[in-house]
N, C-alpha and C positions, 0 to 999 in steps of 0.2 A: 746780496750775500753779506752776512755779518762775519767779520773776522775778529775774534777776540784774541788779542796778542798780549802776552804778559811781559811787563817790564821787570827786569831782574830785581829792582828795588821796590817798585810799586806793587808787583805781585807779592813781593815779600811783605808788602803792606797788608796783605790779606784782602784782596779785592773780592772777597767772596760775597755772595748774596745771602745775607742773613736777614730773613724777613720776620718781623714781629707781628704776631696776630693779636689783635686787641678786641675786646668785646665792646659792642656798642653801648651797653648799659654799665660798663665798668666793673663787671663781676670779676672775682679773683680767678685768674687763669694764668698758668705758665705757658710758655711759648709752644709747648707740644700739645696744648689743649685748645688752642685758638683756631677758629674756622679759617680755612684757606680756600679761595676760589679763583679760578682763572677767568679773565674777562678781556674784552677788546677795548683798550683805552685809546684815546685820540692823542697822538704825540703832538705836543706844542711846546717848543723850546721857550724858556724864559730869558734867553740871551737877548739883551738889548731892550727888554720891556721895561716900562716904568717901575721903579722900586726894586729892580734886580740889583743885588750886591755881588760883586765879584770878590770871592773870598780867597781865591788862590789861583795862580797861573803857573802851569807846568811847562817846561821847555827844556832846551838842551843844556841850559846853565842852572836852572832852578827846578828842583823836584821837591815839593812840600809834602812831607809825610803826615803832618797833622795840623789841623787848624781848629781852634776852639771858638765857641760862640755861646751866648746865653739863649736858652730856649725861650721863645716869645710867649709861650703859654704852657700850662701844666699838661703833662702827658703821662699816660699809664702804659707801661710796657713790662711784660713778663711779671705780672702781679705786683708791680712796684710803681708807686706814683712818684714821678719826677716833677717837682714844683716848677713854677715859672722861674726863669733865670737860672735853672739848672745848667751847669756847664756841659755842653755837648761837644764832641770831637769829630771832625770830618777827616777821613782818610780816603785815598782813591778807592771808591767802591763801597764805603761804609760810613755809617753814622753810629757813634758810640756814646753812651751815657756814663759819666764818671769813670772813664777808662782812658786816661791820658796816654798810657804807654801800652797799647795792645801789642800782642805778638804779630809779626808780619807773616807768619805761616798762613797760607791761603786755604788750608784744609778746614772745611766746616766741621765743627765738633770739638775743636781744641778749646779747652776750658779757659784759656787766656782771652777768648773773645767774649767774655761776660758782658751782658747788656749792650750788645752790638746788633745793629741792623745793617746787614751787608748786602749791597746791591748786586755786585757782579765780580767774581774772581777771574783772574787770568788776563785782565786788561790792564794796561798801564798808560801813563801819559805819553803823548807822542813827542819824540825828540825833534822830528823834522816836520815840515809843513805847518809851522806856526804854533805848534804846541797845543796843549789842552787847557781847558778852563774849568774851574769848579765854581758853581754859581749857587746863590741862595736867595730866596724870595718868600715873603709873607704876603698872602692875599686874603681878601675877605675881611670881615669884622667879627669881633667877639660876639657870641661864643662859637662862631663857626669859621674860624680862621684856618688857613691851610699853609703849612710850611713845605716849600718845594726845594729840594736839593737836586741840582743837575750836574752831572759829569758830562762835559761837552768835549767831543773830539777825542775820546779815549781810544788808544790803539797800541801798537807795539813800539817800545822805546827806540828800537833800532831799525824796525822794518815797517815803516809807514806805508810802503807800497802795497801792503796787504790790506790797507784801508783802516778807517777809524769809525767808531760808532758813539752814540750818546744814550744816556738813560737817566731816569729820575727816581727819587724816593719822595713820596708825598705823605706827610703826617697831618691828620685831621683832628682839629681840636674837638673836645667834648666826646666824640664817638671813639677816639683812640684807634681809628682805622688807619692802616698803612697800605699804600699802593706802590707797586713797582711798575713803571711804564718804560718800555724800551723803544727807541727809535727804529731799531732793526731787530727782527726776530731771526733766530737760527743763523746768527752771525758767526761764521766759522773762525775758530782760533787755531790755525794750523802751523804755527811756528814751532818746529821741532826743538828749537833751542831751549824752549821753556816748557816742554811737554810735561816736566815733572810736577808742575803746579796744577793742582786739581781745579778744574773749572766747576764752580758749584754755587748754590744759592740756598738760603734757608734763614733760620732765626736762631740766634744764640742768646741764652738767658744769663741771669746773674749766677755768680759762683757761690752765693749763699741764698737760702739755706742749703741748696744743692744745685750744681750746674745741670742745666737741661738745654737741649738744642733740638732744632727741627730742621732736617735737611729737605729741601724742596727739589734740588737738582744737584747731582754730584757726579764727578768723573766724566763730564762731557767736554767736547771741544767747541761747543756752540753756546751762544746765548739762548735763553729760554725761547720756546716756540710761541709763547703768549705772555700777556701781562698778568700780574698777580694782585689780588686784594686780600688782606688779612684782617681778621677781627670782625667781620660782618658777614653773616650768612647772606646768600642771594636774596634780593627782595622777593616777597611772596606775591608773585604775579600769577593770576589765575584767570583763565578764559572760560566763559560760559556762553552758549549760544541758544537762542530760542526763536521759533519752535524747532524741534528736531526733525520735522518733516514739513516740506512746502508742497502743498497740493494746489496746483494751478487750476484744477477743474477742467472743463471742456472748452476748447477753442476751435473756431473754424480755421482751416488751413489758410495761411497767409495773414492771419491776424496776430496780435501780440497780447499776451497776458502777463501780468506782473505780480510779484510777491516779494516780501521782504523778510530778512533775518536780522535779529538784533544780537550783537556781540557785546559783552560787558566784561569789565575787569572786576572780579569778585574776590580779589586777593586782599592783602592788608599791608599796612606800612610799618609793621612791627620791626622789620629788618632794614628799613630804609624805604625811600619812595619807590613804590612799585608801579612801573609804567608798562602797560600792555601795548604791544605792537603786532599788527597782522602782517606777517611776512609774505604770505602767498595765498591765493585762492585757486583751486583746481576743480574743474568739473569733468567727471568721467561718465560716459554713457551716451545717451541720445544727444546728438548735436543741436537739437532744437532749444536747449537750455543755455543761457549765457548770463554773465555778470554785467549789469548796467553800470553800477557805481559801488565803490567800496572804500574803506579807509586807506589812505596812502601808507606806504611802508614806513614813512617817517612820522606818521601820526601816532602819538603816545597817549593812551587813555589812562588817566589816573584812577585810583581805586574808586569804584562806584560809578564811573563814567561808562557810557554806552555809545555805540555807533551802529549805523544801519547799513546792511548790504542789500542792494536792490537787484533782484533777479528777473529775467524775462524768459517766457516760454513762447516760442514762435513755431507752432506746428506746421510742418510741411506736408505731412501725409496723414492718412486716416489711421486711427488706432491709438492704443495706450503707449505712452513714452515714459521712460524712467532714467534717472541719472543720480549721481552722488556729488555733492559739493564738499570738498575737504578744505578746512580753514586751518592754516598753520600759523602759529604765533610763538612768542617767547614765554608762554605760560609754563610754570614749573612742572606740574604733573598733569596739566591739561593743555599741552601745547597744540594738540591737533583735535579738532572736532569735525564730525561728519554729519551732513544733513541730507536726508533722502528727498529727492525731487521727483514729482510725478505729475503727469498731465495727460489729457486725452485730446488727440487731434481729430477734429470732425470735418470731413470733406463733403461738400454738397455733391450729390449725384443727380444726373439728368436722364430722363427717358422720354421718348416720343412714341406716338401711336403709329407712325408710319415713317418710312424713309424715302418714299417715292410719291410724288404728286402728279396728277394729270396723265398718268400712263393710260394709253388707249382712249384718251379723251380727244374728240374732234371738236374744234371750236371755229365757227365762222369768223373770218376777218371782220373787224369792226364790232364784234361782240366780245363779252368777257365771261370767264368761268372762274368761280371762287371755290377754293377748297380749304379745309381746316386742318391744322396740326395741333394736337393736344400735347402740351409739354408738362411733365410731372417732375417735382422735386422728390426723389425717393429716399433721401437721407434726412437726418435731423436738422442740419443747418439750412438756412434760407438759400435758395438758388437765385443768383443774380445774373440777369441777362443784360449784357451791355450793348449788343448791337445785332442787327440782322443784315447780312451782306449777300448780295446777289453777284455771282461770278459766272463767267463763261461767255461764249460768243453770242448767245441769245439772251443774256441777262436782262436786256431792255424790254423783253416780252413779259416780264413778271414784275409785280409790285406788291406792297403790303396793302391789303384791303382793310384790315383792322388788326391793330396790335393787341397784345394781352392787356388785361385790365391793370396789371402792374408788372414792371420789369423785375420785381422781386417776388419769387414764389416761395412761401414758407414750406418747411419740411413736411412731406406727406401730402401736399396739396398740388393741384393742377391748374393750368390756365391754357388759353388757346390763342393762336395767331392765325389770321385768315390771309391766304395768298391769292392774288388775282392774276389770271392769265389772260392777256389781251393780244392775240396774234396780229401782227401787222403785215405778215407775208405768208404765203402758202408753204406747207411742209412741216416737218418735225422741228421743234425748238427745244434744245437741251441746254440746261443751265443748272447751277447749284445755289441753294440757299444755305448759308452758314449761320448757325445760331451761336453767337459768341457769348460765353458764360463762364462762371467760376467753378464749374464742376471738376471733380478729380478724374472722372472716367471719360469725359468727352468735352473739353473746354471749347472746341470748335466743332460743333455737331453739324455734319452735312446732310441736307435733304436734296435728293435728285428731283429736278423739275423736268418733266418729259411730256410736253404738250404738243398737239398737232393742229396746225391751222389749215383751214380749207376755204376755198373761194365760195362765196354765196351763190346759190343757184335758185 
């Protein structure tokens, strides 16, 4: 939970969030014309990192209202170019250009906030618990340097038990983009002693030729729910997928058929590097369809790059199957694509010309009787016979006299197996012949063997 607490003097400093929106191409724009977008930034404190400069330390004895420094690079804000070495002023929650004595009223929109980028109103430096620190760091190399200002450990001057939070302003060279990144979102500022201070964020412009401001958040007791980026429209990320239908054709039940879909980033980098990420893949419909491989969620496709999604169809039953693949991404106006999936499951079917052999047949012991079973594959797929099994108490009286010409019978064709009955004792001999196969209708097809042996006379 974020607790924004206002210091009587620092809130008076105007810890409002005044965000300046700057265009990437440097076009003339006042703060109320610049694009603003929310985004999810990755909080990373610059405290203790190489190159970090501690510009002010706040505590029970020292509360710094203003600190000046020279801008490391030229920066355009509110349609006004501030050259390199321009004097900038840091106050709790704000960065100002050429405004050494800003009003400490924290309400966004006061004209005295001219040329100020204010990060967060309502928070003050912490009196207890070690105080707060204001940090500054320049990273990168020209013309792509980044100036980071960090307010570390900001809380309530008298009531640190409500907690402290941190936040940053990032100024980007050349693009004039500004980012506000918060360590904690929705950080509650519930100190009633300072409830009169408006907790707000936005951009304040110059007071000449006329004062303009842009309020992003106002009148709330919490920090923003997200991070903000100003001056740069969202990158033009666009998803396309091809083909729009994957037809797997016909497959025998138990087999696997494969098809692939290509996803591509067809956006542009006009608003910054556009990276396409696939966030999820969902298949609805027949369960025989599945995703074999796909881009990882952290895989980013640059403009013009493509990835392959490999799909599998494993029919389990006979008939036509259908499903829909939904591809979700961060594409702007093409975030979700749907692909129709279709395939046909073909199951081999088996039939025989008899289910009883040797009934009412009397055979002398020591002699043999041979009978034929015609096996037919009645569907399109090939019928695969894997085994002939004799079961029952009298299974030893029967054997294969001649197997089929092939254990694979093509669809629509027939083959035969010859069974020999050789009684070794008198009387009726009952057993079963199980034809083990891959058919859908009878994968273990039983044939009753019912022969009678008699003594020779």
